[in-house]
C-alpha positions in Angstrom: 0.1 0.1 -0.2 1.2 3.6 -0.7 0.6 6.1 1.9 0.7 9.8 1.6 1.4 11.0 5.2 0.5 14.6 6.3 3.7 15.6 8.6 5.0 18.5 10.6 7.7 18.8 13.1 5.5 17.6 16.0 5.3 14.6 18.0 2.2 12.9 16.7 2.9 13.0 12.9 6.6 11.8 13.6 5.4 8.8 15.6 2.7 8.2 13.0 5.2 8.1 10.2 7.4 5.8 12.2 4.7 3.4 12.8 3.7 3.5 9.1 7.4 2.5 8.1 7.5 -0.3 10.6 4.3 -1.7 8.9 6.4 -1.8 5.9 4.1 0.4 3.8 5.4 2.8 1.0 5.2 6.2 2.3 5.1 9.8 0.6 5.2 12.5 3.3 4.1 16.0 2.5 4.6 19.1 4.6 2.2 22.1 4.3 3.5 25.4 4.7 -0.1 27.2 5.1 1.5 30.6 6.7 2.0 29.1 10.3 4.1 31.2 12.7 6.1 28.2 13.6 7.0 27.2 10.1 10.7 27.2 10.2 11.2 25.5 13.6 8.5 23.1 12.6 9.9 22.3 9.2 13.6 21.9 10.6 12.4 19.5 13.3 10.5 17.4 10.8 13.3 17.1 8.3 15.9 16.4 11.1 13.5 13.6 12.7 13.0 12.1 9.2 16.3 12.0 8.3 17.5 10.5 11.6 14.9 7.8 11.3 15.5 6.9 7.9 12.0 8.2 6.8 11.7 9.6 3.3 12.3 13.2 2.8 8.9 15.1 3.0 7.8 17.2 0.0 6.9 20.8 0.8 3.7 22.4 -0.6 3.8 26.2 -0.4 0.3 27.7 0.6 1.3 30.6 2.9 -1.5 32.7 1.4 -4.3 30.3 2.9 -3.2 31.4 6.5 -2.4 35.0 5.5 -6.3 35.2 4.1 -7.9 33.3 6.8 -5.9 34.5 9.7 -5.9 33.0 13.2 -3.7 32.5 16.1 -1.5 30.1 14.2 -0.8 32.7 11.5 -1.3 36.1 12.6 0.8 37.4 15.7 -1.7 40.1 16.2 -4.2 37.4 17.0 -4.6 35.5 20.5 -2.7 32.1 20.1 -4.9 30.1 22.2 -8.5 31.5 21.9 -8.2 32.4 18.0 -6.5 29.1 17.1 -9.2 27.8 14.8 -8.2 28.1 11.1 -11.4 26.9 9.2 -10.7 24.2 6.7 -7.1 23.6 7.6 -7.4 19.9 7.9 -9.3 19.7 4.7 -6.9 21.7 3.0 -4.2 19.3 4.1 -6.2 16.1 2.9 -6.9 17.8 -0.3 -3.1 18.3 -0.8 -2.3 14.8 0.2 -4.9 13.5 -2.1 -3.6 15.4 -5.1 -0.2 13.8 -4.3 -1.6 10.4 -3.9 -3.1 10.8 -7.4 0.2 11.7 -8.5 2.2 8.6 -7.0 -0.9 6.4 -7.5 -1.2 6.1 -3.7 -4.1 4.2 -1.9 -4.5 6.2 1.2 -3.8 9.3 3.3 -2.7 9.4 6.9 -3.2 12.1 9.3 -2.2 12.4 13.2 -5.5 12.5 14.8 -5.5 11.5 18.7 -8.3 10.3 20.7 -11.3 12.1 19.3 -12.8 12.6 23.0 -9.8 15.2 23.4 -10.5 17.0 19.9 -11.2 20.7 19.9 -12.4 21.1 16.5 -15.0 19.3 14.3 -12.0 18.5 11.7 -10.2 16.2 14.2 -12.5 13.3 14.5 -12.9 9.8 12.8 -16.4 10.7 11.2 -14.7 13.8 9.5 -11.9 11.6 8.2 -14.4 9.0 6.8 -16.3 11.8 5.1 -13.2 13.4 3.7 -12.2 9.9 2.4 -15.5 9.5 0.4 -15.3 13.4 -1.0 -11.6 12.8 -2.0 -12.4 9.5 -3.6 -14.9 10.9 -5.7 -12.9 14.2 -6.6 -9.7 11.9 -7.6 -11.9 9.5 -9.4 -10.3 6.5 -7.4 -10.8 5.1 -3.8 -8.7 6.9 -1.5 -9.0 5.9 2.4 -8.1 8.4 5.1 -6.1 6.6 8.0 -5.9 7.8 11.5 -3.5 5.6 13.1 -3.4 7.5 16.3 -7.0 8.0 16.8 -7.2 5.5 19.7 -4.2 7.1 21.8 -4.0 10.1 23.9 -0.9 12.4 24.2 1.0 10.6 27.0 0.6 7.3 24.9 2.0 8.8 21.9 5.0 10.3 24.1 5.6 6.8 25.4 5.8 5.3 21.9 8.0 8.2 21.0 10.7 7.5 23.7 10.5 3.9 23.1 11.6 4.6 19.5 14.2 7.4 20.3 12.2 10.2 18.7 13.3 13.6 20.3 13.8 17.2 19.1 10.2 17.5 17.7 8.5 20.9 17.6 4.8 21.6 18.1 4.5 25.1 19.9 2.4 27.2 17.7 4.1 30.6 18.7 7.3 29.5 16.7 9.6 30.7 19.6 12.8 29.1 20.6 11.4 27.8 23.9 7.7 26.6 24.1 5.2 29.4 24.9 3.4 27.3 27.4 0.0 28.7 26.4 -0.9 27.4 22.9 -3.0 24.3 22.1 -0.1 22.4 21.4 1.9 23.3 24.6 -1.0 22.6 26.8 -1.2 19.2 25.6 2.1 18.5 27.5 1.0 20.0 30.6 1.5 17.3 33.4 3.5 15.1 31.0 7.3 14.5 31.2 8.4 15.8 27.9 
């Protein structure tokens, strides 16, 4: 099976990609520049971890205008990084980009790093959304595309434990893009109470 993986510099997508590699699946990672504040640190962490763990080098798609036009706390420093975090359509945009790459490489599936949906903050982070997106993208691309969510039954602590077992370190998830994690964004708050 050929799988297009949506990746960032964060813990979840790095663990997901390594698990997919361990399953022996052919992987085509894609990193989306949607105008995020943490772009450079996220991309550097992504490429460093993929190289360290023998994962394929991600392709980068440049769509910074999306975050500039539909600004939110992830893309606009004048907005609140926690309260204004929702960027409408972001995960659908990611999946559309991945589906286009899957079409190009004759891929069968896309993978996105959603965690346990009981913890999801947004409507586009759940299994039902992934299933509906797969149906829509299959129609758009004129061939079946399955949207995989390999981490959907895990919480952050469980993903962190998997990462430690496999020697994954040096990931970057903070939405602020600062050298030290800001401690207030959604990504940082997921780590509160966890040994990082």
